N, CA, C, O and the ligand as a Tripos MOL2 file, in Angstrom:
@<TRIPOS>MOLECULE
protein
  281   279    71     0     0
PROTEIN
NO_CHARGES

@<TRIPOS>ATOM
      1 N          -4.2450 -129.5540  -16.4930 N.3       1 MET1
      2 CA         -3.5350 -130.4320  -15.5660 C.3       1 MET1
      3 C          -2.0620 -130.0510  -15.4710 C.2       1 MET1
      4 O          -1.4330 -129.6810  -16.4620 O.2       1 MET1
      5 N          -1.5380 -130.1480  -14.2770 N.am      2 PHE2
      6 CA         -0.1210 -129.8790  -14.0470 C.3       2 PHE2
      7 C           0.5230 -131.1340  -13.4990 C.2       2 PHE2
      8 O          -0.0620 -131.8550  -12.6900 O.2       2 PHE2
      9 N           1.7250 -131.3790  -13.9490 N.am      3 GLU3
     10 CA          2.4000 -132.6170  -13.5760 C.3       3 GLU3
     11 C           3.6600 -132.3450  -12.7850 C.2       3 GLU3
     12 O           4.3920 -131.3900  -13.0460 O.2       3 GLU3
     13 N           3.8980 -133.2120  -11.8050 N.am      4 VAL4
     14 CA          5.1930 -133.2260  -11.1390 C.3       4 VAL4
     15 C           5.8950 -134.5070  -11.5820 C.2       4 VAL4
     16 O           5.4010 -135.6110  -11.3510 O.2       4 VAL4
     17 N           7.0480 -134.3460  -12.2180 N.am      5 ILE5
     18 CA          7.8000 -135.5250  -12.6350 C.3       5 ILE5
     19 C           9.2110 -135.4580  -12.0550 C.2       5 ILE5
     20 O           9.6450 -134.4240  -11.5470 O.2       5 ILE5
     21 N           9.9070 -136.5750  -12.1430 N.am      6 ILE6
     22 CA         11.2400 -136.6070  -11.5650 C.3       6 ILE6
     23 C          12.2000 -137.2270  -12.5730 C.2       6 ILE6
     24 O          11.8620 -138.1970  -13.2510 O.2       6 ILE6
     25 N          13.3950 -136.6600  -12.6640 N.am      7 GLU7
     26 CA         14.3910 -137.1290  -13.6310 C.3       7 GLU7
     27 C          15.7290 -137.3390  -12.9540 C.2       7 GLU7
     28 O          16.1020 -136.6120  -12.0330 O.2       7 GLU7
     29 N          16.4400 -138.3460  -13.4270 N.am      8 GLY8
     30 CA         17.8240 -138.5250  -12.9930 C.3       8 GLY8
     31 C          17.9900 -139.4150  -11.7800 C.2       8 GLY8
     32 O          19.0570 -139.4170  -11.1660 O.2       8 GLY8
     33 N          16.9400 -140.1930  -11.4070 N.am      9 VAL9
     34 CA         17.0430 -141.0150  -10.2100 C.3       9 VAL9
     35 C          17.2120 -142.5050  -10.5320 C.2       9 VAL9
     36 O          16.9970 -143.3630   -9.6750 O.2       9 VAL9
     37 N          17.5970 -142.7990  -11.7730 N.am     10 GLU10
     38 CA         17.7590 -144.2060  -12.1680 C.3      10 GLU10
     39 C          18.7240 -144.9440  -11.2410 C.2      10 GLU10
     40 O          18.5290 -146.1230  -10.9450 O.2      10 GLU10
     41 N          19.7600 -144.2520  -10.7860 N.am     11 ASP11
     42 CA         20.7630 -144.9130   -9.9360 C.3      11 ASP11
     43 C          20.6370 -144.5010   -8.4710 C.2      11 ASP11
     44 O          21.5820 -144.6530   -7.6970 O.2      11 ASP11
     45 N          19.4800 -143.9850   -8.0950 N.am     12 CYS12
     46 CA         19.2830 -143.5070   -6.7220 C.3      12 CYS12
     47 C          18.4340 -144.5190   -5.9520 C.2      12 CYS12
     48 O          17.2050 -144.5000   -6.0220 O.2      12 CYS12
     49 N          19.1100 -145.4010   -5.2170 N.am     13 ASN13
     50 CA         18.3920 -146.4680   -4.5180 C.3      13 ASN13
     51 C          17.4990 -145.9430   -3.4010 C.2      13 ASN13
     52 O          16.4200 -146.4800   -3.1500 O.2      13 ASN13
     53 N          17.9490 -144.9150   -2.7500 N.am     14 CYS14
     54 CA         17.1500 -144.3770   -1.6530 C.3      14 CYS14
     55 C          15.8420 -143.7890   -2.1810 C.2      14 CYS14
     56 O          14.8230 -143.8180   -1.4910 O.2      14 CYS14
     57 N          15.8700 -143.2630   -3.3830 N.am     15 PHE15
     58 CA         14.6320 -142.7720   -3.9750 C.3      15 PHE15
     59 C          13.6940 -143.9390   -4.2530 C.2      15 PHE15
     60 O          12.4990 -143.8620   -3.9680 O.2      15 PHE15
     61 N          14.2350 -145.0240   -4.8100 N.am     16 LYS16
     62 CA         13.4110 -146.2090   -5.0960 C.3      16 LYS16
     63 C          12.7890 -146.7680   -3.8330 C.2      16 LYS16
     64 O          11.6220 -147.1590   -3.8260 O.2      16 LYS16
     65 N          13.5720 -146.8040   -2.7610 N.am     17 LYS17
     66 CA         13.0710 -147.3350   -1.4930 C.3      17 LYS17
     67 C          11.8890 -146.5500   -0.9790 C.2      17 LYS17
     68 O          11.0090 -147.0960   -0.3130 O.2      17 LYS17
     69 N          11.8700 -145.2870   -1.2830 N.am     18 ARG18
     70 CA         10.8000 -144.4270   -0.8090 C.3      18 ARG18
     71 C           9.4520 -144.7900   -1.4470 C.2      18 ARG18
     72 O           8.3960 -144.5160   -0.8760 O.2      18 ARG18
     73 N           9.4950 -145.4050   -2.6280 N.am     19 GLY19
     74 CA          8.2870 -145.9130   -3.2540 C.3      19 GLY19
     75 C           7.3180 -144.8630   -3.7520 C.2      19 GLY19
     76 O           6.1190 -145.1240   -3.8530 O.2      19 GLY19
     77 N           7.8170 -143.6840   -4.0620 N.am     20 LYS20
     78 CA          6.9480 -142.6400   -4.6190 C.3      20 LYS20
     79 C           6.6960 -142.9150   -6.0890 C.2      20 LYS20
     80 O           7.5860 -143.3600   -6.8140 O.2      20 LYS20
     81 N           5.4650 -142.6430   -6.5210 N.am     21 LYS21
     82 CA          5.1140 -142.8480   -7.9170 C.3      21 LYS21
     83 C           5.0470 -141.5130   -8.6520 C.2      21 LYS21
     84 O           4.4800 -140.5400   -8.1540 O.2      21 LYS21
     85 N           5.6350 -141.4860   -9.8360 N.am     22 PHE22
     86 CA          5.5780 -140.3040  -10.6900 C.3      22 PHE22
     87 C           5.1870 -140.7360  -12.0960 C.2      22 PHE22
     88 O           5.4550 -141.8770  -12.4750 O.2      22 PHE22
     89 N           4.5510 -139.8500  -12.8940 N.am     23 PRO23
     90 CA          4.1810 -138.4760  -12.5630 C.3      23 PRO23
     91 C           2.9970 -138.3940  -11.5880 C.2      23 PRO23
     92 O           2.1690 -139.3010  -11.5090 O.2      23 PRO23
     93 N           2.9490 -137.2880  -10.8600 N.am     24 GLN24
     94 CA          1.7760 -136.9600  -10.0580 C.3      24 GLN24
     95 C           1.0980 -135.7780  -10.7480 C.2      24 GLN24
     96 O           1.7650 -134.8690  -11.2430 O.2      24 GLN24
     97 N          -0.2280 -135.8010  -10.7740 N.am     25 THR25
     98 CA         -0.9410 -134.7290  -11.4670 C.3      25 THR25
     99 C          -1.7320 -133.8750  -10.4820 C.2      25 THR25
    100 O          -2.2030 -134.3480   -9.4480 O.2      25 THR25
    101 N          -1.8590 -132.6060  -10.8410 N.am     26 PHE26
    102 CA         -2.5110 -131.6210   -9.9830 C.3      26 PHE26
    103 C          -3.4180 -130.7320  -10.8140 C.2      26 PHE26
    104 O          -3.1820 -130.5110  -12.0020 O.2      26 PHE26
    105 N          -4.4690 -130.2230  -10.1600 N.am     27 GLU27
    106 CA         -5.4090 -129.3310  -10.8280 C.3      27 GLU27
    107 C          -4.8260 -127.9420  -11.0280 C.2      27 GLU27
    108 O          -5.1300 -127.2660  -12.0100 O.2      27 GLU27
    109 N          -3.9980 -127.5270  -10.1030 N.am     28 SER28
    110 CA         -3.5050 -126.1540  -10.1690 C.3      28 SER28
    111 C          -1.9900 -126.1100  -10.2350 C.2      28 SER28
    112 O          -1.2940 -126.9940   -9.7350 O.2      28 SER28
    113 N          -1.5060 -125.0610  -10.8630 N.am     29 SER29
    114 CA         -0.0760 -124.8140  -10.9390 C.3      29 SER29
    115 C           0.5000 -124.6460   -9.5410 C.2      29 SER29
    116 O           1.5830 -125.1460   -9.2370 O.2      29 SER29
    117 N          -0.2380 -123.9350   -8.6970 N.am     30 TYR30
    118 CA          0.2230 -123.7030   -7.3300 C.3      30 TYR30
    119 C           0.3780 -125.0180   -6.5740 C.2      30 TYR30
    120 O           1.3770 -125.2350   -5.8880 O.2      30 TYR30
    121 N          -0.6150 -125.8910   -6.7040 N.am     31 GLY31
    122 CA         -0.5690 -127.1830   -6.0260 C.3      31 GLY31
    123 C           0.6160 -128.0200   -6.4650 C.2      31 GLY31
    124 O           1.2940 -128.6380   -5.6450 O.2      31 GLY31
    125 N           0.8580 -128.0330   -7.7670 N.am     32 ALA32
    126 CA          1.9660 -128.8200   -8.2950 C.3      32 ALA32
    127 C           3.3000 -128.2550   -7.8330 C.2      32 ALA32
    128 O           4.2030 -129.0000   -7.4520 O.2      32 ALA32
    129 N           3.4140 -126.9490   -7.8710 N.am     33 LYS33
    130 CA          4.6790 -126.3290   -7.4860 C.3      33 LYS33
    131 C           4.9710 -126.5250   -6.0020 C.2      33 LYS33
    132 O           6.1020 -126.7980   -5.6010 O.2      33 LYS33
    133 N           3.9060 -126.3760   -5.1880 N.am     34 THR34
    134 CA          4.0590 -126.5640   -3.7510 C.3      34 THR34
    135 C           4.5050 -127.9840   -3.4360 C.2      34 THR34
    136 O           5.4050 -128.1980   -2.6240 O.2      34 THR34
    137 N           3.8650 -128.9540   -4.0880 N.am     35 LYS35
    138 CA          4.2070 -130.3580   -3.8570 C.3      35 LYS35
    139 C           5.6440 -130.6550   -4.2990 C.2      35 LYS35
    140 O           6.4010 -131.3240   -3.5940 O.2      35 LYS35
    141 N           5.9980 -130.1460   -5.4730 N.am     36 ALA36
    142 CA          7.3480 -130.3690   -5.9780 C.3      36 ALA36
    143 C           8.3840 -129.7860   -5.0210 C.2      36 ALA36
    144 O           9.3970 -130.4200   -4.7250 O.2      36 ALA36
    145 N           8.1210 -128.5870   -4.5480 N.am     37 GLN37
    146 CA          9.0850 -127.9320   -3.6620 C.3      37 GLN37
    147 C           9.2010 -128.6760   -2.3270 C.2      37 GLN37
    148 O          10.2880 -128.8090   -1.7650 O.2      37 GLN37
    149 N           8.0480 -129.1600   -1.8330 N.am     38 GLU38
    150 CA          8.0240 -129.9430   -0.6000 C.3      38 GLU38
    151 C           8.8830 -131.2040   -0.7350 C.2      38 GLU38
    152 O           9.6900 -131.5220    0.1380 O.2      38 GLU38
    153 N           8.6890 -131.9090   -1.8460 N.am     39 LEU39
    154 CA          9.4560 -133.1360   -2.0900 C.3      39 LEU39
    155 C          10.9430 -132.8320   -2.1920 C.2      39 LEU39
    156 O          11.7740 -133.5530   -1.6400 O.2      39 LEU39
    157 N          11.2670 -131.7700   -2.8940 N.am     40 ILE40
    158 CA         12.6670 -131.3850   -3.0560 C.3      40 ILE40
    159 C          13.2960 -131.0810   -1.6970 C.2      40 ILE40
    160 O          14.3900 -131.5560   -1.3910 O.2      40 ILE40
    161 N          12.6010 -130.2930   -0.8930 N.am     41 ASP41
    162 CA         13.1410 -129.9430    0.4240 C.3      41 ASP41
    163 C          13.3430 -131.1800    1.2740 C.2      41 ASP41
    164 O          14.3900 -131.3380    1.9020 O.2      41 ASP41
    165 N          12.3420 -132.0690    1.3030 N.am     42 SER42
    166 CA         12.4570 -133.2360    2.1720 C.3      42 SER42
    167 C          13.5170 -134.1950    1.6430 C.2      42 SER42
    168 O          14.2260 -134.8250    2.4280 O.2      42 SER42
    169 N          13.6350 -134.3140    0.3230 N.am     43 MET43
    170 CA         14.6620 -135.2080   -0.2150 C.3      43 MET43
    171 C          16.0560 -134.6530    0.0170 C.2      43 MET43
    172 O          16.9830 -135.4070    0.3140 O.2      43 MET43
    173 N          16.2120 -133.3650   -0.1140 N.am     44 ASN44
    174 CA         17.5290 -132.7850    0.1330 C.3      44 ASN44
    175 C          17.9240 -132.9090    1.6050 C.2      44 ASN44
    176 O          19.1070 -133.0150    1.9310 O.2      44 ASN44
    177 N          16.9230 -132.8940    2.4910 N.am     45 ASP45
    178 CA         17.1920 -133.0150    3.9270 C.3      45 ASP45
    179 C          17.5170 -134.4330    4.3370 C.2      45 ASP45
    180 O          18.4200 -134.6490    5.1450 O.2      45 ASP45
    181 N          16.7930 -135.4140    3.7930 N.am     46 THR46
    182 CA         16.8400 -136.7550    4.3670 C.3      46 THR46
    183 C          17.3720 -137.8100    3.4160 C.2      46 THR46
    184 O          17.4520 -138.9810    3.7870 O.2      46 THR46
    185 N          17.7310 -137.4380    2.2260 N.am     47 PHE47
    186 CA         18.0920 -138.4670    1.2710 C.3      47 PHE47
    187 C          19.5300 -138.9310    1.3870 C.2      47 PHE47
    188 O          20.1590 -138.7730    2.4340 O.2      47 PHE47
    189 N          20.0430 -139.4960    0.3270 N.am     48 CYS48
    190 CA         21.2620 -140.2910    0.3660 C.3      48 CYS48
    191 C          22.5420 -139.4930    0.5440 C.2      48 CYS48
    192 O          23.5670 -140.0420    0.9470 O.2      48 CYS48
    193 N          22.4880 -138.2070    0.2460 N.am     49 GLY49
    194 CA         23.7200 -137.4490    0.2780 C.3      49 GLY49
    195 C          24.5270 -137.5670   -0.9980 C.2      49 GLY49
    196 O          25.5890 -136.9560   -1.1220 O.2      49 GLY49
    197 N          24.0380 -138.3410   -1.9420 N.am     50 VAL50
    198 CA         24.7230 -138.5050   -3.2220 C.3      50 VAL50
    199 C          24.1090 -137.5710   -4.2740 C.2      50 VAL50
    200 O          24.7920 -137.0990   -5.1820 O.2      50 VAL50
    201 N          22.8240 -137.3220   -4.1280 N.am     51 HIS51
    202 CA         22.1110 -136.5180   -5.0990 C.3      51 HIS51
    203 C          21.6170 -135.2190   -4.4920 C.2      51 HIS51
    204 O          21.2730 -135.1410   -3.3130 O.2      51 HIS51
    205 N          21.5940 -134.2040   -5.3420 N.am     52 HIS52
    206 CA         20.9660 -132.9480   -4.9620 C.3      52 HIS52
    207 C          19.7800 -132.7380   -5.8870 C.2      52 HIS52
    208 O          19.8800 -132.9460   -7.0960 O.2      52 HIS52
    209 N          18.6730 -132.3310   -5.3200 N.am     53 PHE53
    210 CA         17.4430 -132.1910   -6.0900 C.3      53 PHE53
    211 C          17.0980 -130.7230   -6.2860 C.2      53 PHE53
    212 O          17.1960 -129.9180   -5.3600 O.2      53 PHE53
    213 N          16.6900 -130.3860   -7.5190 N.am     54 SER54
    214 CA         16.2900 -129.0090   -7.7900 C.3      54 SER54
    215 C          15.0880 -128.9990   -8.7370 C.2      54 SER54
    216 O          14.7450 -130.0130   -9.3440 O.2      54 SER54
    217 N          14.4680 -127.8400   -8.8440 N.am     55 LEU55
    218 CA         13.2210 -127.7250   -9.6020 C.3      55 LEU55
    219 C          13.4590 -127.0590  -10.9540 C.2      55 LEU55
    220 O          14.1360 -126.0360  -11.0520 O.2      55 LEU55
    221 N          12.8870 -127.6650  -11.9910 N.am     56 LYS56
    222 CA         12.8990 -127.0530  -13.3130 C.3      56 LYS56
    223 C          11.4540 -126.9850  -13.7870 C.2      56 LYS56
    224 O          10.7210 -127.9700  -13.6980 O.2      56 LYS56
    225 N          11.0500 -125.8380  -14.2830 N.am     57 ILE57
    226 CA          9.6670 -125.6680  -14.7290 C.3      57 ILE57
    227 C           9.6230 -125.5440  -16.2430 C.2      57 ILE57
    228 O          10.3110 -124.7120  -16.8340 O.2      57 ILE57
    229 N           8.8000 -126.3870  -16.8590 N.am     58 GLU58
    230 CA          8.6240 -126.3480  -18.3110 C.3      58 GLU58
    231 C           7.1430 -126.4060  -18.6100 C.2      58 GLU58
    232 O           6.5020 -127.4330  -18.3860 O.2      58 GLU58
    233 N           6.5930 -125.3180  -19.1130 N.am     59 ASP59
    234 CA          5.1560 -125.2410  -19.3890 C.3      59 ASP59
    235 C           4.3720 -125.6820  -18.1660 C.2      59 ASP59
    236 O           4.4600 -125.0520  -17.1120 O.2      59 ASP59
    237 N           3.5940 -126.7750  -18.2980 N.am     60 ASN60
    238 CA          2.7950 -127.2170  -17.1500 C.3      60 ASN60
    239 C           3.4500 -128.3850  -16.4150 C.2      60 ASN60
    240 O           2.7830 -129.1270  -15.6950 O.2      60 ASN60
    241 N           4.7490 -128.5400  -16.6020 N.am     61 LYS61
    242 CA          5.4820 -129.6060  -15.9220 C.3      61 LYS61
    243 C           6.4330 -129.0290  -14.8830 C.2      61 LYS61
    244 O           7.1760 -128.0830  -15.1470 O.2      61 LYS61
    245 N           6.3910 -129.6170  -13.7110 N.am     62 PHE62
    246 CA          7.3350 -129.2580  -12.6580 C.3      62 PHE62
    247 C           8.2720 -130.4490  -12.5050 C.2      62 PHE62
    248 O           7.8880 -131.5080  -12.0090 O.2      62 PHE62
    249 N           9.4910 -130.2500  -12.9380 N.am     63 ILE63
    250 CA         10.4320 -131.3560  -13.0340 C.3      63 ILE63
    251 C          11.4080 -131.3110  -11.8720 C.2      63 ILE63
    252 O          12.1230 -130.3280  -11.6800 O.2      63 ILE63
    253 N          11.4280 -132.3930  -11.0980 N.am     64 ILE64
    254 CA         12.4170 -132.5230  -10.0320 C.3      64 ILE64
    255 C          13.6470 -133.1790  -10.6500 C.2      64 ILE64
    256 O          13.5990 -134.3240  -11.0980 O.2      64 ILE64
    257 N          14.7330 -132.4420  -10.6650 N.am     65 LEU65
    258 CA         15.9670 -132.9280  -11.2770 C.3      65 LEU65
    259 C          16.9340 -133.4060  -10.2020 C.2      65 LEU65
    260 O          17.2640 -132.6820   -9.2630 O.2      65 LEU65
    261 N          17.3740 -134.6440  -10.3690 N.am     66 ALA66
    262 CA         18.3690 -135.1700   -9.4410 C.3      66 ALA66
    263 C          19.7490 -135.0930  -10.1000 C.2      66 ALA66
    264 O          19.9400 -135.5290  -11.2350 O.2      66 ALA66
    265 N          20.6890 -134.5370   -9.3690 N.am     67 LYS67
    266 CA         22.0610 -134.4780   -9.8790 C.3      67 LYS67
    267 C          22.9850 -135.1120   -8.8650 C.2      67 LYS67
    268 O          22.8570 -134.9000   -7.6590 O.2      67 LYS67
    269 N          23.9130 -135.8890   -9.3730 N.am     68 ARG68
    270 CA         24.9430 -136.4630   -8.4890 C.3      68 ARG68
    271 C          25.8670 -135.3570   -8.0260 C.2      68 ARG68
    272 O          26.3390 -134.5490   -8.8260 O.2      68 ARG68
    273 N          26.1180 -135.3250   -6.7450 N.am     69 VAL69
    274 CA         27.0270 -134.2950   -6.2370 C.3      69 VAL69
    275 C          28.3230 -134.8830   -5.7180 C.2      69 VAL69
    276 O          29.2530 -134.1440   -5.3940 O.2      69 VAL69
    277 N          28.3990 -136.2230   -5.6330 N.am     70 VAL70
    278 CA         29.6740 -136.8320   -5.2460 C.3      70 VAL70
    279 C          30.0330 -137.9480   -6.2340 C.2      70 VAL70
    280 O          31.0730 -138.5900   -6.0880 O.2      70 VAL70
    281 ZN         20.3140 -140.9520   -4.2380 Zn       71 ZN71
@<TRIPOS>BOND
     1     1     2 1
     2     2     3 1
     3     3     4 2
     4     3     5 am
     5     5     6 1
     6     6     7 1
     7     7     8 2
     8     7     9 am
     9     9    10 1
    10    10    11 1
    11    11    12 2
    12    11    13 am
    13    13    14 1
    14    14    15 1
    15    15    16 2
    16    15    17 am
    17    17    18 1
    18    18    19 1
    19    19    20 2
    20    19    21 am
    21    21    22 1
    22    22    23 1
    23    23    24 2
    24    23    25 am
    25    25    26 1
    26    26    27 1
    27    27    28 2
    28    27    29 am
    29    29    30 1
    30    30    31 1
    31    31    32 2
    32    31    33 am
    33    33    34 1
    34    34    35 1
    35    35    36 2
    36    35    37 am
    37    37    38 1
    38    38    39 1
    39    39    40 2
    40    39    41 am
    41    41    42 1
    42    42    43 1
    43    43    44 2
    44    43    45 am
    45    45    46 1
    46    46    47 1
    47    47    48 2
    48    47    49 am
    49    49    50 1
    50    50    51 1
    51    51    52 2
    52    51    53 am
    53    53    54 1
    54    54    55 1
    55    55    56 2
    56    55    57 am
    57    57    58 1
    58    58    59 1
    59    59    60 2
    60    59    61 am
    61    61    62 1
    62    62    63 1
    63    63    64 2
    64    63    65 am
    65    65    66 1
    66    66    67 1
    67    67    68 2
    68    67    69 am
    69    69    70 1
    70    70    71 1
    71    71    72 2
    72    71    73 am
    73    73    74 1
    74    74    75 1
    75    75    76 2
    76    75    77 am
    77    77    78 1
    78    78    79 1
    79    79    80 2
    80    79    81 am
    81    81    82 1
    82    82    83 1
    83    83    84 2
    84    83    85 am
    85    85    86 1
    86    86    87 1
    87    87    88 2
    88    87    89 am
    89    89    90 1
    90    90    91 1
    91    91    92 2
    92    91    93 am
    93    93    94 1
    94    94    95 1
    95    95    96 2
    96    95    97 am
    97    97    98 1
    98    98    99 1
    99    99   100 2
   100    99   101 am
   101   101   102 1
   102   102   103 1
   103   103   104 2
   104   103   105 am
   105   105   106 1
   106   106   107 1
   107   107   108 2
   108   107   109 am
   109   109   110 1
   110   110   111 1
   111   111   112 2
   112   111   113 am
   113   113   114 1
   114   114   115 1
   115   115   116 2
   116   115   117 am
   117   117   118 1
   118   118   119 1
   119   119   120 2
   120   119   121 am
   121   121   122 1
   122   122   123 1
   123   123   124 2
   124   123   125 am
   125   125   126 1
   126   126   127 1
   127   127   128 2
   128   127   129 am
   129   129   130 1
   130   130   131 1
   131   131   132 2
   132   131   133 am
   133   133   134 1
   134   134   135 1
   135   135   136 2
   136   135   137 am
   137   137   138 1
   138   138   139 1
   139   139   140 2
   140   139   141 am
   141   141   142 1
   142   142   143 1
   143   143   144 2
   144   143   145 am
   145   145   146 1
   146   146   147 1
   147   147   148 2
   148   147   149 am
   149   149   150 1
   150   150   151 1
   151   151   152 2
   152   151   153 am
   153   153   154 1
   154   154   155 1
   155   155   156 2
   156   155   157 am
   157   157   158 1
   158   158   159 1
   159   159   160 2
   160   159   161 am
   161   161   162 1
   162   162   163 1
   163   163   164 2
   164   163   165 am
   165   165   166 1
   166   166   167 1
   167   167   168 2
   168   167   169 am
   169   169   170 1
   170   170   171 1
   171   171   172 2
   172   171   173 am
   173   173   174 1
   174   174   175 1
   175   175   176 2
   176   175   177 am
   177   177   178 1
   178   178   179 1
   179   179   180 2
   180   179   181 am
   181   181   182 1
   182   182   183 1
   183   183   184 2
   184   183   185 am
   185   185   186 1
   186   186   187 1
   187   187   188 2
   188   187   189 am
   189   189   190 1
   190   190   191 1
   191   191   192 2
   192   191   193 am
   193   193   194 1
   194   194   195 1
   195   195   196 2
   196   195   197 am
   197   197   198 1
   198   198   199 1
   199   199   200 2
   200   199   201 am
   201   201   202 1
   202   202   203 1
   203   203   204 2
   204   203   205 am
   205   205   206 1
   206   206   207 1
   207   207   208 2
   208   207   209 am
   209   209   210 1
   210   210   211 1
   211   211   212 2
   212   211   213 am
   213   213   214 1
   214   214   215 1
   215   215   216 2
   216   215   217 am
   217   217   218 1
   218   218   219 1
   219   219   220 2
   220   219   221 am
   221   221   222 1
   222   222   223 1
   223   223   224 2
   224   223   225 am
   225   225   226 1
   226   226   227 1
   227   227   228 2
   228   227   229 am
   229   229   230 1
   230   230   231 1
   231   231   232 2
   232   231   233 am
   233   233   234 1
   234   234   235 1
   235   235   236 2
   236   235   237 am
   237   237   238 1
   238   238   239 1
   239   239   240 2
   240   239   241 am
   241   241   242 1
   242   242   243 1
   243   243   244 2
   244   243   245 am
   245   245   246 1
   246   246   247 1
   247   247   248 2
   248   247   249 am
   249   249   250 1
   250   250   251 1
   251   251   252 2
   252   251   253 am
   253   253   254 1
   254   254   255 1
   255   255   256 2
   256   255   257 am
   257   257   258 1
   258   258   259 1
   259   259   260 2
   260   259   261 am
   261   261   262 1
   262   262   263 1
   263   263   264 2
   264   263   265 am
   265   265   266 1
   266   266   267 1
   267   267   268 2
   268   267   269 am
   269   269   270 1
   270   270   271 1
   271   271   272 2
   272   271   273 am
   273   273   274 1
   274   274   275 1
   275   275   276 2
   276   275   277 am
   277   277   278 1
   278   278   279 1
   279   279   280 2
@<TRIPOS>SUBSTRUCTURE
     1 MET1         2 RESIDUE 1 A MET
     2 PHE2         6 RESIDUE 1 A PHE
     3 GLU3        10 RESIDUE 1 A GLU
     4 VAL4        14 RESIDUE 1 A VAL
     5 ILE5        18 RESIDUE 1 A ILE
     6 ILE6        22 RESIDUE 1 A ILE
     7 GLU7        26 RESIDUE 1 A GLU
     8 GLY8        30 RESIDUE 1 A GLY
     9 VAL9        34 RESIDUE 1 A VAL
    10 GLU10       38 RESIDUE 1 A GLU
    11 ASP11       42 RESIDUE 1 A ASP
    12 CYS12       46 RESIDUE 1 A CYS
    13 ASN13       50 RESIDUE 1 A ASN
    14 CYS14       54 RESIDUE 1 A CYS
    15 PHE15       58 RESIDUE 1 A PHE
    16 LYS16       62 RESIDUE 1 A LYS
    17 LYS17       66 RESIDUE 1 A LYS
    18 ARG18       70 RESIDUE 1 A ARG
    19 GLY19       74 RESIDUE 1 A GLY
    20 LYS20       78 RESIDUE 1 A LYS
    21 LYS21       82 RESIDUE 1 A LYS
    22 PHE22       86 RESIDUE 1 A PHE
    23 PRO23       90 RESIDUE 1 A PRO
    24 GLN24       94 RESIDUE 1 A GLN
    25 THR25       98 RESIDUE 1 A THR
    26 PHE26      102 RESIDUE 1 A PHE
    27 GLU27      106 RESIDUE 1 A GLU
    28 SER28      110 RESIDUE 1 A SER
    29 SER29      114 RESIDUE 1 A SER
    30 TYR30      118 RESIDUE 1 A TYR
    31 GLY31      122 RESIDUE 1 A GLY
    32 ALA32      126 RESIDUE 1 A ALA
    33 LYS33      130 RESIDUE 1 A LYS
    34 THR34      134 RESIDUE 1 A THR
    35 LYS35      138 RESIDUE 1 A LYS
    36 ALA36      142 RESIDUE 1 A ALA
    37 GLN37      146 RESIDUE 1 A GLN
    38 GLU38      150 RESIDUE 1 A GLU
    39 LEU39      154 RESIDUE 1 A LEU
    40 ILE40      158 RESIDUE 1 A ILE
    41 ASP41      162 RESIDUE 1 A ASP
    42 SER42      166 RESIDUE 1 A SER
    43 MET43      170 RESIDUE 1 A MET
    44 ASN44      174 RESIDUE 1 A ASN
    45 ASP45      178 RESIDUE 1 A ASP
    46 THR46      182 RESIDUE 1 A THR
    47 PHE47      186 RESIDUE 1 A PHE
    48 CYS48      190 RESIDUE 1 A CYS
    49 GLY49      194 RESIDUE 1 A GLY
    50 VAL50      198 RESIDUE 1 A VAL
    51 HIS51      202 RESIDUE 1 A HIS
    52 HIS52      206 RESIDUE 1 A HIS
    53 PHE53      210 RESIDUE 1 A PHE
    54 SER54      214 RESIDUE 1 A SER
    55 LEU55      218 RESIDUE 1 A LEU
    56 LYS56      222 RESIDUE 1 A LYS
    57 ILE57      226 RESIDUE 1 A ILE
    58 GLU58      230 RESIDUE 1 A GLU
    59 ASP59      234 RESIDUE 1 A ASP
    60 ASN60      238 RESIDUE 1 A ASN
    61 LYS61      242 RESIDUE 1 A LYS
    62 PHE62      246 RESIDUE 1 A PHE
    63 ILE63      250 RESIDUE 1 A ILE
    64 ILE64      254 RESIDUE 1 A ILE
    65 LEU65      258 RESIDUE 1 A LEU
    66 ALA66      262 RESIDUE 1 A ALA
    67 LYS67      266 RESIDUE 1 A LYS
    68 ARG68      270 RESIDUE 1 A ARG
    69 VAL69      274 RESIDUE 1 A VAL
    70 VAL70      278 RESIDUE 1 A VAL
    71 ZN71       281 GROUP 0 **** ****
């Protein structure tokens, strides 16, 4: 199993409003990575402008990291 998890969004209200549940699990590494990258791209495009999202890979975990940029 591969997991997509998200870190650093405790103070990100726009993320909470979106109502996404994590962790999400996937059968394949490819599926998890594709989903994580999709979420990152869409969040960077449409989100609050306060956070920047990037991908960190650890073993079978694909971690979406939110960092404050302002
Ligand atoms: Zn935010």
